[in-house]
GUDOKE-357864 format. One line per field, with one value per residue (C-alpha): x, y, z; residue in one letter; residue number from 1. Coordinates in steps of 0.5 Angstrom, whole numbers, plus 2048, in hexadecimal, padded with zeros to 3 digits. Layout:
<nodes>
X: c(X ...)
Y: c(Y ...)
Z: c(Z ...)
residu: c(A ...)
num: c(NUM ...)
</nodes>
This chain:
<nodes>
X: c(7CA 7D2 7D6 7D8 7D1 7CF 7D4 7D2 7CB 7CD 7D1 7CB 7C6 7CC 7CC 7C4 7C4 7C9 7C6 7BF 7C3 7C6 7BF 7BB 7C0 7C7 7C8 7C8 7CC 7CA 7CB 7D1 7D0 7D6 7D8 7D9 7DD 7E3 7E6 7E4 7E6 7EE 7EC 7ED 7E9 7EA 7E6 7EA 7E9 7EE 7F1 7F7 7FC 801 7FE 7FE 805 806 80B 80D 812 80C 80C 804 803 7FF 7FD 800 807 807 805 809 80F 813 817 81D 81A 813 810 80C 806 80B 80F 815 819 81A 81D 81A 81E 824 827 82A 82B 830 831 837 838 837 837 831 833 82E 82F 82A 827 829 825 820 81E 81A 813 817 81C 822 825 825 82B 82F 82F 827 827 82C 828 822 825 828 822 81E 824 824 822 81D 819 814 813 811 816 81C 81B 81D 822 825 82B 82E 835 837 834 83A 839 83D 83B 835 832 835 834 836 832 836 833 836 836 834 82D 829 822 824 821 81B 81A 81D 818 813 817 815 81B 81B 81F 826 825 81E 820 826 821 81E 816 814 814 80E 80A 80C 80C 812 813 815 80E 809 804 805 801 7FC 7F7 7F6 7F0 7F1 7ED 7E9 7ED 7F4 7F5 7FA 7FC 800 808 809 810 810 816 812 80B 806 7FF 7F9 7F6 7F8 7F5 7F3 7EF 7EF 7E9 7E9 7E2 7E2 7DB 7DB 7D4 7D6 7DC 7D8 7D2 7D8 7DA 7D3 7D1 7D7 7DA 7E0 7E3 7E6 7E4 7E9 7E9 7E2 7E0 7DD 7D6 7D6 7D8 7D1 7CF 7D5 7D4 7CC 7CD 7CF 7D5 7D9 7DD 7E1 7E8 7ED 7F4 7F7 7F9 7FF 7FD 7FC 7F7 7FB 7FA 7FF 7FF 801 805 803 7FF 7FC 800 807 805 807 802 7FC 7FF 800 7F9 7F6 7FA 7F7 7F0 7EF 7EC 7F0 7EC 7E5 7E7 7E9 7E4 7DE 7E0 7E3 7E1 7E6 7E9 7EE 7F2 7F4 7FB 800 806 807 807 803 804 809 80D 814 816 80F 80E 808 80A 803 7FF 7F7 7F7 7FA 7F3 7F1 7EC 7EE 7F5 7F4 7EF 7F5 7FA 7F6 7F5 7FD 7FE 7FB 7F6 7EF 7EA 7E5 7EA 7E8 7ED 7ED 7EE 7F0 7EE 7ED 7E6 7E8 7E9 7E3 7E0 7E6 7E7 7E0 7E1 7E8 7E4 7DF 7E5 7E8 7E2 7E2 7E9 7E7 7E9 7E4 7E7 7E4 7E5 7E7 7E7 7ED 7EE 7F4 7F8 7F8 7F8 800 801 805 803 7FC 800 804 7FD 7FB 7FC 7FA 7FC 7F7 7F6 7F8 7F5 7F6 7F6 7FD 804 804 809 809 810 80C 813 813 819 814 810 815 819 813 810 816 81D 820 81D 816 810 80D 813 80F 809 80E 810 817 819 81D 824 825 81F 823 829 825 822 829 82B 825 827 82E 82C 82D 829 822 821 825 821 81B 81E 820 819 816 81B 819 812 812 816 811 80B 80D 80E 807 808 804 7FF 7FE 7F7 7F5 7F7 7F1 7F0 7F0 7E9 7E8 7E1 7E3 7DF 7DF 7E2 7E9 7ED 7F1 7F3 7F6 7FE 7FE 803 7FD 7FD 7F9 7FE 7FB 800 7FD 7F6 7F3 7ED 7E9)
Y: c(827 827 821 821 822 81C 818 819 818 811 810 811 80C 807 808 807 801 7FE 7FF 7FD 7F6 7F6 7F6 7F1 7EC 7EC 7E9 7EE 7EE 7E9 7EB 7E7 7E2 7E2 7DB 7DF 7E5 7E6 7E6 7DF 7DC 7DC 7DC 7E3 7E3 7E8 7E9 7EC 7EE 7E9 7E3 7E4 7E6 7E2 7DB 7D9 7D7 7D9 7DE 7E2 7E6 7EA 7F1 7F2 7ED 7EF 7E9 7E4 7E6 7EB 7E6 7E0 7E4 7E9 7EF 7F2 7F8 7FB 802 805 80A 810 80D 80B 804 800 7F9 7F3 7ED 7F2 7F4 7FA 7FD 803 806 809 80B 805 800 7FE 7FA 7F6 7F2 7EC 7EA 7E4 7DE 7DE 7D8 7D7 7D2 7CD 7CD 7D0 7D6 7DD 7DF 7E4 7DF 7DF 7E7 7E6 7E0 7E4 7EA 7E6 7E2 7E9 7EC 7E5 7E7 7E1 7E3 7E8 7ED 7F4 7F4 7F5 7FC 7FE 7F9 7FA 7FE 7F9 7F7 7F2 7EE 7EC 7E8 7EA 7E4 7E1 7E7 7ED 7EE 7F4 7F6 7FA 7FE 801 808 80B 809 80C 80A 802 801 803 7FE 7F8 7FA 7F7 7F0 7EA 7E6 7DE 7D8 7D8 7D0 7D0 7D5 7D0 7CA 7CD 7CF 7CC 7D3 7D4 7CF 7CE 7D5 7D5 7DC 7DE 7E2 7E0 7DC 7D5 7D3 7CE 7CD 7D1 7D0 7D3 7D9 7D8 7D9 7D9 7D6 7D8 7D5 7D8 7D7 7D4 7D6 7DD 7E1 7E7 7EA 7E5 7E7 7E6 7E1 7DA 7D9 7DE 7DD 7E1 7E0 7E2 7E6 7EA 7ED 7F3 7F2 7EB 7ED 7F2 7EC 7E8 7ED 7EF 7E8 7E6 7E2 7E7 7EB 7F0 7F2 7F5 7F9 7FD 803 809 808 802 805 807 800 7FE 804 803 7FC 7FC 7F8 7FA 800 802 804 807 809 80D 809 807 807 80D 80F 812 814 814 813 80F 815 816 81C 820 81D 81E 826 828 82E 829 825 82B 82D 826 827 82E 82B 825 827 822 824 824 81D 81A 81D 81B 814 812 818 817 811 814 819 81D 81C 822 81E 816 814 815 81A 818 814 814 81A 81D 824 827 828 828 82D 82D 834 832 830 836 835 83C 83A 833 836 83B 836 832 838 839 832 833 82D 82D 82C 829 823 81C 817 810 810 809 806 800 7FE 7FF 807 808 80D 811 811 813 819 81B 81A 820 824 824 825 82C 82E 82B 824 81E 818 811 80D 805 800 7FC 7F5 7F5 7F1 7F5 7FC 7FD 7F9 7FE 7FA 7FE 805 802 800 807 80D 812 813 811 813 80D 80D 808 807 803 804 800 804 801 804 80B 80D 812 80F 809 80E 813 80D 80A 810 815 811 80E 808 80B 806 80B 80B 805 809 80F 813 816 817 81D 81C 821 81E 817 81A 81D 816 813 819 817 810 812 818 816 81C 81B 822 823 81D 821 827 822 81F 826 828 822 823 82A 828 823 827 82C 826 823 81C 819 81C 819 819 816 811 80D 80A 803 802 7FC 7FA 7F7 7F4 7F8 7F2 7F4 7F9 7FB 801 801 803 806 801 7FE 7F7 7F4 7F3 7ED 7EE 7F5 7F3 7F1 7EF 7F4)
Z: c(7ED 7ED 7EC 7F4 7F6 7F1 7F5 7FC 7FA 7F7 7FD 801 7FD 7FD 805 806 801 805 80B 809 807 80E 811 80B 808 80C 813 819 81F 824 82C 82E 834 838 835 82E 831 82E 835 835 82E 82C 824 820 81A 814 80E 808 801 7FE 7FF 804 7FE 7FB 7FE 7F7 7F8 7FF 7FD 803 7FE 7FB 7FE 7FF 803 809 80C 80F 80D 813 818 815 814 818 815 817 819 81A 818 81E 81C 81D 817 81C 81B 821 821 820 81E 81E 825 821 81B 818 811 810 808 804 809 80E 814 817 81E 81F 826 829 82A 825 821 81B 81B 819 81F 81B 81E 81B 818 814 80E 80E 80D 807 804 804 801 7FC 7FA 7F9 7F5 7F1 7E9 7E9 7EF 7EE 7F4 7F5 7FA 7F5 7F4 7FB 7FB 7F4 7F6 7FA 7F8 7FD 803 809 80E 814 819 81B 81D 819 812 80D 808 803 7FD 7F7 7FA 801 802 808 807 806 80D 80B 806 80B 810 80B 809 80D 80E 80C 80E 80A 80B 808 802 800 800 7FA 7F9 800 802 7FE 801 808 80C 811 814 81B 81C 821 81D 819 813 815 80F 808 804 7FD 7FC 803 809 80C 813 818 81F 824 824 82B 82B 828 82B 82B 82F 82D 82A 82E 829 829 822 81C 816 810 80B 804 803 7FC 7FD 802 804 806 80A 80E 80F 812 817 819 81A 81E 819 818 81D 818 811 80D 806 808 804 806 803 808 80F 811 811 816 81A 81B 81E 826 828 821 81F 819 819 814 813 80D 807 804 7FD 7F9 7F3 7ED 7E6 7E1 7D9 7D3 7D1 7C9 7C7 7CA 7D1 7CE 7CE 7D5 7D6 7D5 7DA 7DF 7DD 7E0 7E6 7E7 7E5 7EA 7F1 7F5 7FC 7F9 7F6 7FC 800 7FC 7FB 802 806 80C 80A 805 805 7FE 7FC 7FD 7FC 7F9 800 806 80C 811 80B 80B 806 806 804 801 7FA 7F7 7FB 7FB 7F9 7F2 7F0 7EB 7E5 7E2 7E2 7DF 7D9 7D8 7D7 7D3 7CE 7CE 7CD 7C6 7C6 7C3 7C9 7CA 7C9 7CA 7CD 7D1 7D8 7DA 7E1 7E5 7E7 7EE 7ED 7E8 7ED 7ED 7E6 7E5 7EA 7E6 7DF 7E2 7E4 7DD 7DA 7DD 7D9 7D2 7D3 7D2 7D5 7D2 7D8 7D7 7DC 7DC 7DF 7E4 7E0 7DA 7DD 7DE 7D7 7D3 7CD 7CD 7CC 7C6 7C3 7C4 7BF 7C4 7CC 7D2 7D9 7DE 7E5 7EA 7F2 7F3 7F5 7FC 801 807 808 808 804 7FF 7FB 7F9 7F5 7F3 7F0 7ED 7EA 7E8 7E8 7E2 7E4 7E4 7E3 7DF 7D9 7D6 7D4 7D1 7D7 7D6 7DE 7DF 7E0 7E6 7EA 7E9 7EC 7F2 7F3 7F3 7F8 7FC 7FE 7FF 804 80C 80F 80E 80E 808 805 805 802 7FC 7FC 7FB 7F6 7F2 7F3 7F1 7EA 7E9 7EA 7E5 7E0 7E2 7E1 7E7 7EB 7F2 7F3 7FA 7FF 801 808 80A 80E 813 816 81D 823 829 82D 82A 82C 825 822 81B 81C 815 812 80D 810 816 81B 81F 825 826 826 82D 831 835)
residu: c(M N V F A R N K A I A A L M I L S L A A A A C S N E P V A K P Q T S A E T P A K K D T L V I A Q S T E T R D L T D I D P L Q K D I T L P R S M V F D T L F E R K A D G K L V P S L A E S F E V N G N T V H I Q L K K N I S F H S G D P L T A D S V K A T L E K I L D K N V T T S Y K S G F S G I D Q I K V L N D L A I D I V S K Q P N Y V L P N F L A E M P V L S A K Q L A A G D E Y K T K L N G T G P Y V L E D W K R G E L V S L K L N D K Y W G E K P A F A K V V V K N V A D E S T R I A E L L S G K A D I A S D I S P A S L E R I K G Q K G F Q A V S E P G V R V T W L S Y H F K A P F D N K K V R Q A I Y K A I D R K G L A Q N L Y G D F A S P A T A P V I K G G A G Y V E A Y P L T D F N L D E A K K L I A E S G I Q T P V T I D L D A R K V D L D I A Q I V Q A Q L K K I G I E A K I N T I D A G A F F D P K R F E E R K S G S I M L S T S F D N P E K E T Y R L L G T A Y S A E S F Y K R Y G Y Q P L P E A D A L V K Q Y I A E P K A E N R T E L A K N V L Q M S K E D A S V L W L M H P S N I Y G I S D A L D W K P D G T G R V E I R Q I K V K)
num: c(1 2 3 4 5 6 7 8 9 10 11 12 13 14 15 16 17 18 19 20 21 22 23 24 25 26 27 28 29 30 31 32 33 34 35 36 37 38 39 40 41 42 43 44 45 46 47 48 49 50 51 52 53 54 55 56 57 58 59 60 61 62 63 64 65 66 67 68 69 70 71 72 73 74 75 76 77 78 79 80 81 82 83 84 85 86 87 88 89 90 91 92 93 94 95 96 97 98 99 100 101 102 103 104 105 106 107 108 109 110 111 112 113 114 115 116 117 118 119 120 121 122 123 124 125 126 127 128 129 130 131 132 133 134 135 136 137 138 139 140 141 142 143 144 145 146 147 148 149 150 151 152 153 154 155 156 157 158 159 160 161 162 163 164 165 166 167 168 169 170 171 172 173 174 175 176 177 178 179 180 181 182 183 184 185 186 187 188 189 190 191 192 193 194 195 196 197 198 199 200 201 202 203 204 205 206 207 208 209 210 211 212 213 214 215 216 217 218 219 220 221 222 223 224 225 226 227 228 229 230 231 232 233 234 235 236 237 238 239 240 241 242 243 244 245 246 247 248 249 250 251 252 253 254 255 256 257 258 259 260 261 262 263 264 265 266 267 268 269 270 271 272 273 274 275 276 277 278 279 280 281 282 283 284 285 286 287 288 289 290 291 292 293 294 295 296 297 298 299 300 301 302 303 304 305 306 307 308 309 310 311 312 313 314 315 316 317 318 319 320 321 322 323 324 325 326 327 328 329 330 331 332 333 334 335 336 337 338 339 340 341 342 343 344 345 346 347 348 349 350 351 352 353 354 355 356 357 358 359 360 361 362 363 364 365 366 367 368 369 370 371 372 373 374 375 376 377 378 379 380 381 382 383 384 385 386 387 388 389 390 391 392 393 394 395 396 397 398 399 400 401 402 403 404 405 406 407 408 409 410 411 412 413 414 415 416 417 418 419 420 421 422 423 424 425 426 427 428 429 430 431 432 433 434 435 436 437 438 439 440 441 442 443 444 445 446 447 448 449 450 451 452 453 454 455 456 457 458 459 460 461 462 463 464 465 466 467 468 469 470 471 472 473 474 475 476 477 478 479 480 481 482 483 484 485 486 487 488 489 490 491 492 493 494 495 496 497 498 499 500 501 502 503 504 505 506 507 508 509 510 511 512)
</nodes>
């Protein structure tokens, strides 16, 4: 039995065992009485796999917050499913060379009652750019040179060079109160946004409770209260959903789908994920040899990898960003998979096979690593899988301690902006994330990345992205594997379809 067939069999067994558990050990859905239907209650309950992020200090400046940031805080713009930006707090915006000019809407207030002004936009940006604040927003805003408040409702954000992709990153930035930021660290413990909900309660490690902001300036959500539960175990999250204790269960694996689909009154929905699974290296021998890296690129069957692990709930990566993202171009066609060419490149590299190497992966990516391991064996590379804790995985000290190179495999790089530049800069610019592991970025690629953000026309930016990716594919420093989907289990009583932003946007959820 080949590895893909074996994985299908394993997945089938997992589904059967989970289904059996649902019948014997886990509570099943009970028929809802009219008093229990979501139409009669005003509370929405969400069960997710981790505690609402950054509520250890309630710091809304951390980029990967999914809840409650998008409910408590508004952004200057919103991104629609088609990728277009539309105004939110901003009335309008215009990019002209180095400058993004933003005009704010009138008569919007923070939960504290203080009015929204351009000073708060400036204070939020300055907080993000503060050298003492740790936030991944910095990568998108690093080129900002000046922030000029023109009046209460107008602001200019001036970059060191023309920057036509900056609005994509501003669209993800929550706007905080200038007055609160001036008060020190209060913003970390008392959420004060302009959004549709205010923080009501927070039980560390258990749940976050939000109540409706009666004075919200925009369209009010359908629910007076939202409770976000921290339920780490997937089986328990599904049980919460099927027993009626939760209306939405997030972070569902493909293997558990049948357990939800088999229950009347519930369904599973999905959206393209905004993360990417990638493979790169500690660039010591044999991975300092470009032909070895090129051989690995040819040897990995991305389509088979995605289908056998996730079925229809992942897309093989043909670019660093998902289709529909800004600057997307199919630079890595699936037809590049070619075992004969891979074996030829290994022979040309001069290394002796079979060769044993280390393959480092986090526990969450272990199934992916095992399939990659099987595929590499076909070209004479014996990969020893090391599961590394998340905290240590990206520590470059591991590289310093090893005499030989190794493969790194991870699912990461949140990209809710769906902006190719985030990955181009991360992987191929002079500030490449991979430099810490011995990678030497190509100067030519770095120059093209700089041109990308300075180019006003979207079609020209796409062409520049194509050139960067063609150059980097030949260098084979990073292999983009797939984009796993976000899968949710939801009650049939809800009218909601994920919009592709990677977040549960409460304002879009209605009761049938």
